[in-house]
Phi, psi and omega in degrees: 000332179299326177298325180293313181294323176298316180297321182283349185284345183255133184297327179295317180293323176295323178294319177300313179300318179298320179291325180284346175301331183275357178133167181300147178219150177283160177301321180297315179296317178296317182299325180296339185269359182232146176265061182228153175293148182301321177297325178294315179294322177300322176297320177295319177300320180298317179298318180293322177292318179300328179276358179066026179272335177225161172231149181252135178235126180278131178232087186069241179267357182261154171246125180252127180260138179236141175281137177252088186299326184300321180290318179296317178298320179296318180295317180293321178296319178298318179294320179296318177297318181302319183261006177070022179282129179086004178290152178297154180307130179085352181264133179241138177271328183236130176274134178295146179285149183277000000 
């Protein structure tokens, strides 16, 4: 799960995920939307793949990236539980330290 939080910590990676919410995109199409060198963007893709947030599918010479919502939903749910967000009224997930 730490890989997921690390992946979500960078604004470029969050932007990539937001763009993939609208559907799969090729690496080339994504690269056109950022003012970054391709090796830098490739590094961001690697972090997202390592966190299992996206998957890459080869289509001939192209790489098509897909968002893996189930992993993202699990990470967000874990964070919400950690901070008691969405807990029933009067229910606390974390006890304050004394």
